[in-house]
N, C-alpha and C positions, 0 to 999 in steps of 0.2 A: 314368452308374454305376459301381458299384465294382467295379475290377477287383482280380483275385487270380492269384496264382500257384500250379497244382499240379505238386509235381516228385515225383521219384524217384530213386533214385541205387543201380548198384550198386556190387560193391567186391570187393576179395581176401579180407575175412575181415570179421570181428565187431568188431576195435577197433581205431582208430587210431593208440591210444598205444602200439600193441606193431609199428607199423610197417605195419599196412596201409591201400591205399589205394585212391581210388576208381576206377573203370575205365569210368562211363558215365554218363552225367547225361541224366535227359530231364525236359522242363517243358510245359506245358501253359498258356495264359492263358485265364482264365475271364473274363467280363464278367458281371454281375448272376449269378455262383455256375453261369455255362454257359459249357461251352467255345465260344470263339470262333474257333476253326480255326488260327490261329497258333500255333505248337509251336517247342519245341527239343531237337536230341539230337545228344548227339556221346560219340563212344567213345573213350578215354582211354588212352596209356601208363601204367602204374603204378609203371615203372620198379623192378619188383621182378616175381619172379615168381606165377603164379596160381595155388595151391594145387587139389589135385583135387577136395577138399572142396566147394569155393567154386566150380567149376565145373562141377561137379553142379548147382547150384543155379542158377545164372544162362546156364550153357550155350558161356560163354566161355574161351578158353586163353590162355596167354601167345600163342601164332601166331596167334591172332585179332587180337590187340593191336600189333602187332607193325607200326610205320610209324604207329600213329596218334600224336595231337598228344598232347603234356602239359599237365597241368592248365595250367601258367602260359600256353600258347601260347592256352586258349581262356576266361582267365579271362573277359577284358573283354568278349568276346562274351556270353557268360553271367549275367555282372553285368547289362549293359544290358539284357537279355530282362527279367531278373526286377523291374528298377526296386528303388523303396522298396513295393513294395504286399506284402499278406500272401504266407505264403507256405506252402502246404496238403501236408502229407504223411501219410502213415499210419505212426506207432510213428517222430512225426517227429522225436524228441529223436536217436535212430541218425542220420537222414540229414543234421540238423545240426550234429551233431558231428564227421562224416565231412568235411564242406565246412567246417568252421570249422577245421578242421586243415590242408587244401588250403589254403584262403585262407591262415592262418598262415606255410605254407611257403611260398607264395607273395610273403608280403611285404605282405597283406592286409587287410584291418580285417574283423575275423569280423561275420557275420550276428546282426543283433538276436535276441534269441529273442524279444522282445514280439512279433515279425512272426509267429510260431510259430503255425499253425492245426494240431493232431493231431488226425487223423478217429480213431485208436483211442483218446483220451479223449471223443471225441463217443460212439465207440459203443459205449465201456464206459458210458457214463452212463444210454444210451437204452436199453440192452440188460444188466442188470449180471447177471455172472454164468453168462451166456452165451459160447459163442467167439465170436471179435469178431475173427479174422484177414482179409484181405482175401479170402480164397477163403470162409469162412464167410458176411462179410457181401455177396458176391457172391451166393451160394446164396441167402440169407435174402431178398433183393430181386430175386430172378429176373433176375440179369444171368449172360449166357453168357459161359461159362468155358473153350468149347470149342478155344479158340485159346491158353491159356497153359498150355504146354510145359513152361515153365521161367521163370524172374523175369525177360525184360524189362523195362527200365524205362518205354519210350514205351508198351508194353500195359497193364502195369501203373498207369500214369499216365491211359490213356482207362477201363478199368476201375473204377480211384477215383474219375474224372469223374461216371460215373454213382450212385457208390455214396453220394460225396457230396450231389448231389441229392438222393437219397431221405435224406439224414441230414438235411440242411436241410429237409425238409418235402414234396418234389418239387416236380416243375416245375410253374412257372404259368403255361402255356401262353398265350401272347397278350399277356403282360403288360407284356415286356421287350425290349430292346433286345439284338441277337447280332449281331456280323460276318458277312458271310457269306463269308467269305474271308480270304487273310492280310493283304489291305491294302485290301481296300472298306471303304465306309462301312457304319455298324451298319444295320440292319434290322429289320422287326418279325419277330420268329417266331410265325409262323403255327399255328395249334391244329388237330390232325389231323382227322379226320373224326370219330374213336372215339377216347377214352384208353383205353391197354391199362391194367387195375389189377391190382397187383398184391397179391396174398394172402401175406400172411406166415405160411408153416406151418413151424416151430421141430422138430427133429429130437428123439427120444425122446433124444439123449445131452443135448440141449440143454435139454431141459424137467429132466431128470433135475439137471442143472446148474444150473439156476434155480432148483429147489426146496432145492438146498444152501444157497445164498444165503441164501433165507428163512429157513432154518432159523439162519442163523448172528445174524438182525436179532432185539433183544430186544420183543415183542410188537408186531409190525406191526397197524395197523390191518386193512389185509385180513382176517386170521386172526382177527378178533373174531369174537364171535357175539351 
């Protein structure tokens, strides 16, 4: 079955071209679009300061990262985990940009952009004109956000895995093979006795944004009398 990697990064800022660096990488293995239980996560010494505004987002300070490995020391392990499989991320161009800057600094080949699967693009296509941040999608699909007090990369990966399944059409229980641990063989994913039905109820703000989007379209067929 198809293997892919869902991943996220945390950084010291917004632009690698101005010297911002990766401080955390997390990744989950998916087989048949479902998590297998295998994951990769590391903190990284960015070899620079961590601005206060960045710390407010992800919760890490320079002191937290002191003594952590540098990117060049974890690059082989990271590349081994992701292999040559598709790479899924939310706003993936941001994460690809940072990882490719780190790979270039380490003297490695950049990630091929053809491997990129961007769940933000998927969400915008499915919900045009509506908020499509990870938080907004979790609320829309009924994914529990209670643990997300900061942008922890591994937690964000786990939330995005649930969102990605819904963007792909929902779980097809009992039809796929999923590994039951980090090294075990694939086993059948058994269907639960009853499946939770996710009812999407947009907020008033989302409805207003959607109406504004429709007004920009020229003679949409669904408004025809």
